[in-house]
N, C-alpha and C positions, 0 to 999 in steps of 0.2 A: 663260728669255727668253719674253716674251709673244708671242702670235700676230702674224703680219704681216697688216696690213689693206690693202685695195685702195682707192684713191681716184683720182678723175679729176683731170686736170691743172688744169682751171679751178677746181675746189673746193680743190685743194691750194694754188693761188695765192692764193685769197681767204682761206684759213685757215692760212697758213704759220706765223704766230706760235703759234697753238694747237697745230699739229702739232709744232713744235719743242719745245714744253713737254712734249708727250706722249712724244716721242722721248727726251728727257732722263730720263723716268721708265721707259724700257726698251721702249717700243713701237716698232715699225717699220712702214713703209708701202711699198707698191708703187704708184708713180704711173703711171696709165694714160692713154693718149690713144686715143680711139676703141676702147676696150676692149682695147687691146694694151699690155702692160707696156713702159714706156720708161725708168724710173728707180727707184731704191730710196732711201728716206729712212731712214737708220739712225743710231744714235749713233756718234760718232767714237771710235775706239779707237787709242791709240798702239801697242798690240800689233799690230793689223792693218797699220799702216804699216810696222812692223819686219818683219813677215812678207812684205809685198810687196817690200821692199828686199832681203831675204834671197833671195827667189825670183828677182828680177831678177839679183842677183849670181851665183846658181847657173847661170842660163841663159847669162850672159856667159862664165862659167868653162867650162861644158860645150861651148859651140859650137866651141871649139878642138880638141875631140876627134874631130870628124866631118869627113871629107874627101869631096870630090866626085869623086874618081878621075879628075882631069884635065878634068872638065867645067867650063864657065864658068858661074858662079852668075848673072851678069846675063843671059846668054843663056837659061838655064833659067827665070828669072823672066819674061822677055819672052815665051817660048814658052807659059807658063802663062796669060798674059793674053790670048792669042788666042782 
């Protein structure tokens, strides 16, 4: 895979068609706003979609194995927000 390039949001907006063509050829970009990364522009991969689905399924499956020992989950969440 080729190196990831950094590009400003305004430039990315004005050159989107060109960037998409380059992404199809294997390049990827980090889009920045005020020199801070805010998004990635990479090629679409069905494999990565399957990996995300598999990961989400595993999280949902695993959550049933953990108990709060009688503590109220909503109360804990609200306490963490204070």
